[in-house]
Backbone as a printed PyTorch tensor [residue, N CA C, xyz], in Angstrom:
tensor([[[-23.1740,  14.8920, -35.5590],
         [-23.1690,  15.4770, -36.7630],
         [-23.4460,  16.7870, -36.7730]],

        [[-22.7270,  17.5860, -37.3610],
         [-23.1530,  18.9040, -37.8350],
         [-23.0460,  19.4310, -39.2460]],

        [[-24.2580,  19.6680, -39.5960],
         [-24.2740,  19.9720, -41.0790],
         [-23.4050,  21.3500, -41.3900]],

        [[-22.6020,  21.2930, -42.6970],
         [-22.0460,  22.4730, -43.3470],
         [-22.8840,  23.6300, -43.5870]],

        [[-22.2210,  24.6490, -43.3230],
         [-23.0330,  26.0930, -43.0870],
         [-22.9310,  26.4540, -44.6540]],

        [[-22.2620,  26.0780, -45.7050],
         [-21.9840,  26.4880, -47.1280],
         [-21.4550,  25.2720, -47.9140]],

        [[-22.1570,  25.3550, -49.0850],
         [-21.5380,  24.2450, -50.2300],
         [-20.8650,  24.6630, -51.0370]],

        [[-20.2560,  24.1370, -51.9000],
         [-19.5920,  24.6970, -53.2550],
         [-19.8440,  23.5490, -54.2910]],

        [[-20.9550,  24.1990, -55.1560],
         [-21.2710,  23.2380, -56.3480],
         [-20.9040,  24.3670, -57.7370]],

        [[-20.6800,  23.5320, -58.6320],
         [-20.6240,  24.3000, -59.9040],
         [-21.7520,  24.3240, -60.4560]],

        [[-21.7390,  25.2040, -61.5610],
         [-23.1650,  25.3940, -62.3960],
         [-23.8740,  24.1110, -62.8820]],

        [[-23.2890,  23.1670, -63.3730],
         [-23.6230,  22.1070, -63.7190],
         [-24.3520,  21.1200, -62.9630]],

        [[-23.7290,  20.9100, -61.7050],
         [-24.3660,  20.6710, -60.5390],
         [-25.6390,  21.0040, -60.1630]],

        [[-25.5300,  22.7040, -60.0020],
         [-26.7540,  23.3160, -59.5720],
         [-27.8070,  22.8800, -60.3760]],

        [[-27.5470,  22.8830, -61.8520],
         [-28.6560,  22.4510, -62.7220],
         [-29.1830,  21.2590, -62.4420]],

        [[-28.4850,  20.0660, -62.1530],
         [-28.7790,  19.1700, -61.9020],
         [-29.8280,  18.9990, -60.8640]],

        [[-29.1640,  19.6080, -59.7040],
         [-30.2260,  19.7160, -58.5680],
         [-31.3800,  20.1050, -59.0210]],

        [[-31.4680,  21.1910, -59.6390],
         [-32.6120,  22.1150, -59.7760],
         [-33.5650,  21.2920, -60.8110]],

        [[-32.8590,  20.5350, -61.8540],
         [-33.8690,  19.6690, -62.7230],
         [-34.2140,  18.4590, -61.7720]],

        [[-33.7170,  17.9360, -60.7940],
         [-33.8750,  16.7710, -60.0940],
         [-35.1910,  17.0450, -59.2770]],

        [[-35.2180,  18.3560, -58.5380],
         [-36.3270,  18.8910, -57.6030],
         [-37.5420,  19.4020, -58.5870]],

        [[-37.0790,  19.8260, -59.8460],
         [-38.5380,  19.8460, -60.6460],
         [-39.2010,  18.5730, -60.8610]],

        [[-38.2580,  17.7910, -61.4680],
         [-38.9190,  16.4170, -61.5910],
         [-39.6290,  15.9170, -60.4400]],

        [[-38.9280,  15.7450, -59.0770],
         [-39.6900,  15.5910, -58.1180],
         [-41.1180,  16.3690, -57.8350]],

        [[-40.9030,  17.4330, -57.9510],
         [-42.1030,  18.4180, -58.3180],
         [-43.0180,  17.9540, -59.0200]],

        [[-43.0850,  17.7230, -60.1420],
         [-44.0450,  17.2890, -61.2500],
         [-44.6010,  15.7710, -60.7920]],

        [[-43.5670,  14.7510, -60.5200],
         [-44.2510,  13.7770, -60.0180],
         [-45.3650,  14.0040, -58.8550]],

        [[-44.9740,  14.4160, -57.8680],
         [-45.5840,  14.7360, -56.7110],
         [-46.7450,  15.4200, -57.1840]],

        [[-47.0600,  16.4420, -58.0270],
         [-48.1330,  17.0180, -58.4100],
         [-48.9460,  15.9040, -59.2970]],

        [[-48.3520,  15.1210, -60.1620],
         [-49.1830,  14.0560, -60.7570],
         [-50.0900,  13.0980, -59.9400]],

        [[-49.0470,  13.0470, -59.0580],
         [-49.5710,  11.7870, -57.6990],
         [-50.4210,  12.1030, -56.7620]],

        [[-50.6180,  13.5420, -56.6540],
         [-51.8470,  14.3830, -55.8700],
         [-52.7960,  14.3170, -56.5640]],

        [[-53.1620,  14.2200, -57.9470],
         [-54.1270,  14.2360, -58.6920],
         [-54.7970,  12.9160, -58.7710]],

        [[-54.0450,  11.7930, -58.3060],
         [-54.5480,  10.3410, -58.1870],
         [-55.1830,  10.1150, -56.7570]],

        [[-54.3610,  10.9080, -56.0290],
         [-55.0970,  11.0160, -54.3820],
         [-55.8070,  12.2920, -53.9730]],

        [[-56.7390,  12.1820, -54.2820],
         [-57.2660,  14.2230, -54.0040],
         [-57.4920,  14.1740, -52.6240]],

        [[-57.5560,  13.2480, -51.9930],
         [-57.9660,  13.2990, -50.5300],
         [-57.3490,  12.5850, -49.4240]],

        [[-57.5340,  13.0080, -48.1200],
         [-56.7200,  11.8150, -47.3240],
         [-55.5290,  12.3440, -46.7830]],

        [[-54.9410,  11.5680, -45.9480],
         [-53.4680,  11.4460, -45.4760],
         [-52.5510,  11.9180, -46.3680]],

        [[-52.5690,  10.9880, -47.4120],
         [-51.4800,  10.5940, -48.8080],
         [-51.4640,  11.8320, -49.4640]],

        [[-52.6590,  12.6610, -49.7510],
         [-52.9280,  13.9730, -49.9620],
         [-52.0480,  15.0900, -49.6500]],

        [[-52.4500,  14.9220, -48.1470],
         [-51.7040,  15.8630, -47.2340],
         [-50.4270,  15.9850, -47.1220]],

        [[-49.7300,  14.7140, -47.2950],
         [-48.2830,  14.3630, -47.3710],
         [-47.7570,  14.7380, -48.6960]],

        [[-48.2900,  14.4950, -50.0300],
         [-47.6630,  15.0280, -51.0760],
         [-48.0000,  16.6670, -50.7940]],

        [[-49.0460,  17.3460, -50.4830],
         [-48.9770,  18.7190, -50.5040],
         [-48.0870,  19.2050, -49.7020]],

        [[-47.6710,  18.7590, -48.5040],
         [-46.5980,  19.6350, -48.0010],
         [-45.1170,  19.0440, -48.4160]],

        [[-45.1200,  17.9660, -49.3390],
         [-43.7670,  17.6640, -50.0080],
         [-43.4670,  18.6010, -51.0000]],

        [[-44.7360,  18.9720, -51.9010],
         [-44.6490,  19.7110, -52.7350],
         [-44.3150,  21.5280, -52.4580]],

        [[-45.0330,  21.3290, -51.3430],
         [-44.5660,  22.8750, -50.6970],
         [-43.0320,  22.9290, -50.2740]],

        [[-42.9040,  21.9870, -49.9830],
         [-41.3820,  22.0620, -49.3270],
         [-40.1480,  22.1420, -50.6340]],

        [[-40.7910,  21.6350, -51.6740],
         [-39.7000,  21.5550, -52.9030],
         [-40.0340,  22.7960, -53.5820]],

        [[-41.2760,  23.3490, -53.5690],
         [-41.1020,  24.4260, -54.1810],
         [-40.3500,  25.6130, -53.2220]],

        [[-40.3590,  25.7160, -51.9610],
         [-39.8050,  26.7040, -51.1280],
         [-38.1200,  26.1580, -51.3360]],

        [[-37.9120,  25.2490, -51.6790],
         [-36.3970,  24.8950, -51.8170],
         [-35.6310,  25.8920, -52.9490]],

        [[-36.7230,  25.4100, -54.0790],
         [-36.3060,  25.7800, -55.5280],
         [-36.2170,  27.0630, -55.4660]],

        [[-37.2240,  28.1310, -54.7490],
         [-37.1610,  29.4420, -54.5390],
         [-36.4480,  29.6330, -53.5770]],

        [[-35.6630,  29.0520, -52.9200],
         [-34.3490,  29.5880, -52.1580],
         [-33.4050,  29.4930, -52.6960]],

        [[-33.0740,  28.4510, -53.5770],
         [-31.9820,  28.4550, -54.5770],
         [-31.9390,  29.6630, -55.6750]],

        [[-32.8590,  29.8130, -56.2950],
         [-33.5540,  30.9280, -57.3550],
         [-33.0290,  32.2610, -56.5650]],

        [[-33.3320,  32.6990, -55.3140],
         [-32.8040,  33.6850, -54.6490],
         [-31.5810,  33.8950, -54.5010]],

        [[-30.3860,  32.9490, -54.3380],
         [-29.4500,  33.0330, -53.9190],
         [-28.5220,  33.1340, -55.5970]],

        [[-29.1190,  32.8450, -56.0990],
         [-28.2090,  33.1560, -57.7370],
         [-27.7720,  34.5540, -57.7390]],

        [[-26.8860,  34.5970, -58.4200],
         [-26.1620,  36.1330, -58.9000],
         [-26.5310,  36.4670, -60.5040]],

        [[-27.7790,  37.2260, -60.5960],
         [-27.8710,  37.4060, -62.2590],
         [-27.1330,  38.3280, -62.7090]],

        [[-26.9030,  38.1990, -63.7860],
         [-26.0360,  38.8250, -64.6680],
         [-26.5030,  40.0420, -65.0350]],

        [[-26.0270,  41.1880, -64.8340],
         [-26.6630,  42.7940, -65.6310],
         [-25.2950,  43.4950, -66.0420]],

        [[-25.6120,  44.0680, -67.2800],
         [-24.3470,  44.5030, -67.5740],
         [-24.2950,  45.8510, -67.0710]],

        [[-22.9860,  46.2890, -66.6570],
         [-22.8000,  47.6130, -65.9080],
         [-22.8080,  48.7260, -66.9060]],

        [[-22.2330,  48.4570, -68.3170],
         [-22.4600,  49.6950, -69.3570],
         [-23.3460,  50.1990, -69.7250]],

        [[-24.4630,  49.3940, -70.0510],
         [-25.7320,  50.0260, -70.4170],
         [-26.6940,  49.2760, -69.9280]],

        [[-28.0600,  49.7460, -70.0990],
         [-29.2750,  49.7830, -69.5290],
         [-29.3790,  48.3500, -69.6110]],

        [[-30.0060,  48.1710, -68.6370],
         [-30.4500,  46.5210, -68.5420],
         [-31.9360,  46.6340, -69.2280]],

        [[-32.2210,  45.4690, -70.1040],
         [-33.4550,  45.5540, -70.7310],
         [-33.6020,  43.8500, -70.6990]],

        [[-34.5020,  43.5300, -69.7680],
         [-35.0250,  41.7820, -69.9490],
         [-35.8000,  41.4080, -70.9030]],

        [[-35.0360,  40.4160, -71.6040],
         [-36.0860,  39.5870, -72.8150],
         [-36.6310,  38.4980, -72.7620]]])
């Protein structure tokens, strides 16, 4: 089997994906606090790193709106 090289998702679907990843991250962080040592903690740290990297990758692929007719000032 070969993975698709691109996916078509709408804005709502992307929002659901990002919220799900964020919730997974929060649960993993909470769980990490109850297992501060050992193999379980290392597995959680690895999962947390992986989810953070995926969220960052999704963030970096967004097309951010910037008005063309005026100076952009972030709010």
